[in-house]
C-alpha distance (Angstrom), angle and dihedral (degrees) to the residues before:
residue distance angle dihedral
M1 . . .
E2 3.74 . .
P3 3.86 121.9 .
C4 3.80 109.7 -91.3
G5 3.80 92.2 -126.1
G6 3.75 92.1 -172.6
D7 3.73 125.1 144.1
S8 3.70 91.6 -104.1
C9 3.82 97.5 52.0
C10 3.74 107.9 128.8
A11 3.74 109.4 -126.8
R12 3.75 92.0 -148.4
C13 3.80 96.5 52.4
P14 3.79 112.9 108.8
Y15 3.79 92.0 -162.5
C16 3.79 101.8 58.6
R17 3.84 88.2 113.0
Y18 3.75 83.5 73.4
T19 3.74 107.8 24.0
R20 3.80 146.2 23.7
T21 3.75 109.4 -120.1
E22 3.74 135.3 -173.3
V23 3.78 122.0 -164.8
A24 3.77 122.2 -170.0
E25 3.69 110.3 -101.3
E26 3.85 94.0 -146.2
E27 3.75 105.7 54.1
T28 3.69 133.0 144.6
M29 3.81 131.9 -154.1
D30 3.86 87.8 -104.7
D31 3.81 97.2 46.0
I32 3.74 113.7 39.5
I33 3.73 113.1 169.4
F34 3.81 125.1 -165.7
R35 3.83 124.3 -168.0
S36 3.73 110.3 -177.4
D37 3.79 148.0 145.0
T38 3.72 121.2 -133.6
V39 3.74 126.2 -34.5
L40 3.84 115.8 -164.4
S41 3.77 131.0 -160.9
D42 3.73 110.4 -152.0
I43 3.89 94.8 -153.9
H44 3.86 90.8 107.2
L45 3.80 93.9 44.9
H46 3.79 92.2 65.0
T47 3.69 100.5 42.1
P48 3.82 101.0 99.4
K49 3.78 123.5 -154.0
E50 3.83 92.3 8.1
R51 3.74 121.9 125.2
H52 3.72 125.8 -131.4
L53 3.77 111.9 -155.1
M54 3.78 115.7 -155.9
V55 3.84 102.1 -142.2
R56 3.79 108.4 169.0
L57 3.79 148.7 -36.6
N58 3.77 115.9 -87.3
G59 3.80 126.2 -133.2
V60 3.85 94.0 -77.4
G61 3.82 94.4 43.5
Q62 3.74 98.8 -99.3
P63 3.84 117.5 144.0
V64 3.84 112.7 -109.1
F65 3.72 120.1 -148.8
L66 3.83 130.2 -161.1
S67 3.86 109.6 -143.7
Q68 3.73 131.1 179.6
F69 3.82 122.0 -139.0
K70 3.78 119.8 -168.0
L71 3.79 126.1 -128.3
L72 3.74 108.4 -141.4
R73 3.72 92.5 -151.2
K74 3.82 139.2 10.7
Q75 3.77 113.6 -100.8
T76 3.84 88.7 -129.7
D77 3.79 94.0 62.7
V78 3.74 96.6 115.2
A79 3.81 93.7 172.9
F80 3.85 89.7 55.1
E81 3.77 90.2 49.0
M82 3.82 95.9 51.6
K83 3.83 91.0 42.4
Y84 3.79 92.5 59.3
K85 3.76 98.7 37.4
S86 3.75 88.6 57.7
A87 3.85 93.7 41.7
F88 3.80 97.4 50.8
T89 3.75 102.5 82.9
S90 3.83 122.5 142.2
E91 3.69 142.4 -173.3
N92 3.80 119.3 -133.4
G93 3.80 88.6 -13.0
R94 3.82 94.7 -55.7
G95 3.82 127.4 127.2
G96 3.66 130.2 -154.8
S97 3.76 141.4 175.3
R98 3.83 125.5 -70.3
G99 3.80 90.0 -151.9
D100 3.71 94.4 -118.9
G101 3.78 98.7 93.7
I102 3.80 95.1 -86.3
S103 3.79 111.9 128.6
L104 3.80 126.4 -152.2
I105 3.69 128.9 -162.5
G106 3.87 108.2 -92.9
H107 3.73 103.4 -133.8
N108 3.77 145.4 -4.1
K109 3.80 105.6 -68.0
N110 3.75 95.5 -172.7
E111 3.79 93.0 81.4
L112 3.74 129.0 65.6
P113 3.85 114.4 -109.8
S114 3.77 111.1 -87.8
K115 3.83 90.7 -120.1
G116 3.73 94.0 48.4
I117 3.82 123.9 -140.7
D118 3.83 91.1 -20.3
S119 3.70 91.2 70.2
L120 3.86 88.9 61.9
L121 3.75 93.6 55.7
D122 3.84 126.2 91.6
A123 3.83 126.3 -136.8
D124 3.80 91.3 -78.7
G125 3.74 94.7 50.4
D126 3.79 94.8 -105.8
L127 3.81 120.4 141.7
E128 3.83 108.3 -102.9
V129 3.77 112.7 -160.5
V130 3.81 117.2 -174.4
R131 3.75 110.4 -141.5
R132 3.78 111.0 -179.9
P133 3.87 124.9 143.7
Q134 3.81 121.2 -117.1
C135 3.87 105.6 -119.0
T136 3.74 129.1 -164.1
S137 3.72 98.9 -157.2
T138 3.77 143.4 11.2
S139 3.77 94.4 -107.8
E140 3.79 92.2 48.6
A141 3.80 89.1 49.9
E142 3.74 90.1 72.0
D143 3.81 91.7 52.4
L144 3.84 92.7 46.7
S145 3.89 96.6 43.7
R146 3.81 110.3 127.5
E147 3.69 110.8 -94.6
K148 3.81 118.2 164.1
V149 3.74 108.5 -144.0
C150 3.79 138.3 168.9
P151 3.76 109.7 -111.7
M152 3.78 113.7 -104.3
V153 3.76 102.9 -125.8
L154 3.74 116.8 -158.2
M155 3.76 119.2 -173.9
K156 3.72 120.5 -154.7
G157 3.87 134.8 158.6
G158 3.72 137.5 179.6
E159 3.82 135.2 92.0
D160 3.85 91.5 -85.6
L161 3.80 92.0 66.9
Y162 3.72 98.2 95.5
E163 3.80 95.3 33.4
Q164 3.85 86.2 60.0
E165 3.74 91.9 45.5
E166 3.80 92.2 50.4
Q167 3.79 89.3 52.2
E168 3.87 87.1 58.5
C169 3.75 95.7 56.1
R170 3.75 114.5 141.7
N171 3.74 131.2 179.1
D172 3.82 92.4 -129.5
I173 3.80 95.9 52.9
I174 3.78 130.4 75.3
K175 3.78 116.2 -164.5
I176 3.75 120.1 -148.9
E177 3.81 132.0 -174.8
H178 3.71 110.9 -148.5
T179 3.82 145.2 142.2
M180 3.79 121.2 -110.8
A181 3.83 101.1 -146.0
T182 3.80 129.0 16.5
P183 3.85 142.5 156.0
L184 3.69 114.4 -81.4
E185 3.84 93.1 -98.7
D186 3.80 90.6 59.3
V187 3.78 99.5 49.6
G188 3.86 90.4 117.8
K189 3.85 86.3 73.8
Q190 3.74 90.9 67.5
V191 3.80 132.1 72.6
W192 3.82 117.2 -109.1
R193 3.76 133.1 -170.9
G194 3.81 95.0 -119.5
A195 3.85 88.2 68.1
F196 3.81 91.9 54.4
L197 3.86 92.3 47.9
L198 3.73 91.9 51.4
A199 3.84 90.0 47.9
D200 3.83 88.7 52.1
Y201 3.76 90.7 55.7
I202 3.77 93.3 46.9
L203 3.78 90.4 53.7
F204 3.73 92.4 47.5
D205 3.82 101.6 44.6
Q206 3.82 95.7 41.5
D207 3.80 96.7 155.6
T208 3.82 90.9 66.4
F209 3.76 92.7 55.9
R210 3.83 102.9 32.2
C211 3.78 112.9 129.3
C212 3.82 94.1 -19.0
T213 3.72 128.5 137.9
L214 3.86 107.1 -112.8
L215 3.79 135.7 -168.5
E216 3.86 122.7 -157.6
L217 3.81 117.6 -163.2
G218 3.82 115.1 -154.4
G219 3.79 91.3 8.8
G220 3.87 92.1 172.3
T221 3.81 110.6 179.0
G222 3.78 91.2 3.4
L223 3.82 98.6 -116.5
T224 3.86 96.6 134.5
S225 3.84 93.3 41.2
I226 3.83 91.2 51.6
I227 3.85 92.7 52.3
A228 3.79 90.0 44.1
A229 3.81 89.4 53.4
T230 3.83 90.5 61.3
I231 3.85 85.2 69.3
A232 3.77 110.2 16.3
G233 3.83 123.6 77.5
R234 3.79 99.0 -132.6
V235 3.79 129.7 8.4
Y236 3.78 126.6 -162.3
C237 3.88 107.4 -163.5
T238 3.79 109.3 -168.7
D239 3.72 137.6 -176.3
V240 3.78 138.8 132.6
G241 3.85 131.8 -98.3
E242 3.85 125.0 60.0
D243 3.76 93.7 -123.3
L244 3.86 94.7 52.0
L245 3.78 92.2 44.8
A246 3.77 89.4 51.6
T247 3.80 91.0 55.0
C248 3.75 90.3 46.7
E249 3.78 91.3 51.5
Q250 3.76 89.5 49.7
N251 3.73 92.1 53.3
V252 3.86 90.7 49.9
R253 3.87 87.5 54.8
L254 3.80 93.6 45.5
N255 3.77 90.7 56.2
R256 3.72 101.7 39.4
H257 3.78 89.1 117.5
L258 3.78 87.0 69.9
W259 3.82 99.6 49.7
E260 3.77 106.4 26.1
P261 3.83 96.0 70.8
A262 3.86 87.1 58.4
G263 3.77 89.2 59.0
S264 3.81 91.8 -119.6
E265 3.73 132.7 147.4
V266 3.75 128.3 -141.4
K267 3.86 121.0 -163.2
V268 3.82 120.8 -172.7
K269 3.84 109.3 -149.4
E270 3.75 138.2 169.7
L271 3.82 117.7 -113.2
D272 3.73 117.9 170.2
W273 3.85 114.7 -161.7
L274 3.76 89.6 -154.8
K275 3.84 93.9 61.9
D276 3.77 127.0 68.7
G277 3.78 98.3 -138.3
L278 3.74 140.9 40.3
C279 3.78 121.5 -97.4
T280 3.80 107.8 -102.1
D281 3.83 99.0 165.5
P282 3.82 104.8 129.9
E283 3.80 91.2 -151.9
A284 3.82 92.3 56.2
P285 3.81 117.9 89.1
Y286 3.77 114.6 -115.8
S287 3.78 94.8 14.8
W288 3.79 122.7 147.4
S289 3.82 126.9 -107.1
E290 3.82 120.6 -139.3
A291 3.85 88.5 -109.6
E292 3.84 92.8 53.5
I293 3.84 92.4 48.4
A294 3.83 89.7 50.5
D295 3.81 91.7 46.5
M296 3.82 94.5 48.7
Y297 3.88 92.8 47.3
N298 3.79 95.0 42.5
H299 3.90 99.2 44.0
A300 3.85 112.5 18.1
S301 3.87 109.2 114.3
V302 3.83 101.4 161.5
I303 3.89 129.8 53.9
L304 3.81 122.5 -170.9
A305 3.72 134.7 -166.2
A306 3.84 129.0 174.6
D307 3.77 128.4 -168.4
V308 3.79 97.1 -25.5
F309 3.83 97.5 128.5
Y310 3.74 104.3 95.4
D311 3.85 104.5 113.1
D312 3.80 125.2 46.6
D313 3.77 97.0 -135.6
L314 3.83 93.5 48.3
T315 3.85 88.6 47.4
D316 3.74 89.4 55.9
A317 3.76 91.3 46.8
F318 3.74 89.3 50.2
F319 3.86 95.0 54.7
G320 3.84 89.1 45.1
T321 3.82 89.7 54.2
L322 3.81 89.6 45.5
R323 3.81 92.3 53.9
R324 3.82 92.1 47.2
L325 3.77 94.8 48.9
T326 3.86 95.4 45.4
S327 3.76 91.8 50.7
Y328 3.84 89.9 52.1
L329 3.75 93.3 49.6
N330 3.84 90.1 61.1
R331 3.82 92.7 -160.9
V332 3.82 139.3 81.5
C333 3.87 108.5 -69.6
T334 3.76 127.3 -176.9
I335 3.80 118.0 -144.4
Y336 3.83 125.8 -161.6
L337 3.84 118.6 -163.1
A338 3.83 122.9 -173.0
I339 3.75 121.8 -166.5
E340 3.76 139.4 171.5
K341 3.77 113.4 -139.9
R342 3.82 103.6 -134.9
L343 3.80 116.0 -158.7
N344 3.81 114.2 -156.3
F345 3.77 140.6 154.6
T346 3.76 114.3 -99.3
L347 3.82 131.1 -162.2
R348 3.79 89.2 -147.1
S349 3.78 93.5 64.5
M350 3.75 97.9 18.6
D351 3.86 85.3 -135.6
I352 3.76 143.4 81.0
A353 3.86 109.1 -73.7
C354 3.77 143.5 157.7
E355 3.82 98.3 -136.0
A356 3.77 99.0 157.7
Y357 3.86 88.9 47.2
N358 3.82 91.1 47.2
H359 3.80 90.4 52.7
F360 3.83 89.5 51.3
R361 3.76 91.3 51.6
D362 3.79 91.2 49.0
A363 3.80 90.6 51.7
L364 3.86 90.8 47.2
S365 3.84 90.3 51.8
N366 3.79 91.9 47.8
L367 3.84 88.5 52.0
A368 3.83 91.0 50.7
S369 3.76 91.5 50.1
L370 3.72 95.3 45.1
R371 3.84 115.1 127.0
D372 3.75 110.8 179.6
G373 3.75 97.3 137.1
E374 3.78 94.5 -116.8
M375 3.78 106.3 73.7
K376 3.84 136.1 17.2
Y377 3.79 118.4 -153.7
T378 3.82 121.1 -158.4
V379 3.79 114.8 -165.5
E380 3.85 127.4 -164.1
P381 3.73 135.2 159.3
V382 3.78 119.5 -113.4
R383 3.85 110.9 -128.1
F384 3.85 117.0 -134.7
T385 3.73 94.5 -114.6
F386 3.74 92.3 126.0
C387 3.81 125.6 92.0
Q388 3.74 127.6 -111.0
S389 3.80 116.5 -102.5
L390 3.87 104.0 175.4
V391 3.71 131.8 52.8
Y392 3.81 106.4 -104.8
E393 3.84 137.0 106.4
R394 3.81 110.0 -84.6
I395 3.76 93.8 -157.5
E396 3.81 127.4 -171.6
Q397 3.81 94.7 -106.5
L398 3.82 93.8 64.5
E399 3.81 117.4 105.0
L400 3.86 135.5 -179.4
W401 3.78 123.9 -157.7
K402 3.79 130.7 -168.5
V403 3.81 121.8 -151.6
V404 3.78 122.9 -173.6
A405 3.80 113.7 -157.7
E406 3.80 113.0 -158.8
P407 3.83 127.7 -179.5
Q408 3.76 114.8 -125.8
M409 3.84 109.3 -134.9
């Protein structure tokens, strides 16, 4: 689609390739207001030969789909893990091809091209975005080849729906309930590539996550937390909004055949970045008990966040929450942040820009340079020298960052 280019196009909105969005000019951290048309994730549009079962309408009348995403390998395949860990060697951050059908990412994606935006334009000045999936074998390349398809929507009702779905449980399939198009304030109900990228890394570097207590911020549909639970000991998947959290909890239940054998536990909880404390009201759904708060602060060693950096104010709120949580943990904590760099035309600069991404990078730099005497934050990009374990498009604009938070004694 073409950029909207209208007078009301928000210069900060990373989605104006798809939608026309207005954000209130006068907003505060405590009162963020979105007014938007439809925002669309294209994850489901490029998942060939997969069904998307429309199962219900959610609390605000949006159609909810049940989609299946294929795991290319089992997380317990130790031989596979060792094979690829030894195979992925690089020179100066560059990958290559082993010559046996296994593809590697061609360069370090965690840095902007040396020639800037101009290097992404073709001879006519049009934005040229390479969208090619990362494949792990020649045979899988055929299954992962880009094929834009219209989703196959199957409608079914009745009490036997989930009983039938549970009978179809497979260890190489993750089932996710989600919406396909929402207003900007409900983008957490959709599935985004950053969640898949983070899940890929978790499945690859299992030793980091094994048996740990893990906290995900902005968990959305719960995909990353579910994958993490196949390895971690306890996972706190957090977000805000009762309808979204109910969907997340449903996805956790639908995929318990993946994480229950590992002896893990997944708890879906509310965590609002615009509030200082955790919700402890026993009458509120998805509130925290005193025991859960103590457990999270005493044992959590990993924090995750995937594709949550799309609004400047919310990005600031996220990093404020991150600083507060890590200071309470009072131990070394590793944080992984996945983001998709979205290029779009903005009226502010009258050019192609990545303003939401640039704000994220500024916030990340500020975190790394922070010297408050309590915590030290070390930031580094994660190079894409790990294989792809889920079916999605690992496009050039995806990035993964690692932050180590260490208390200063």
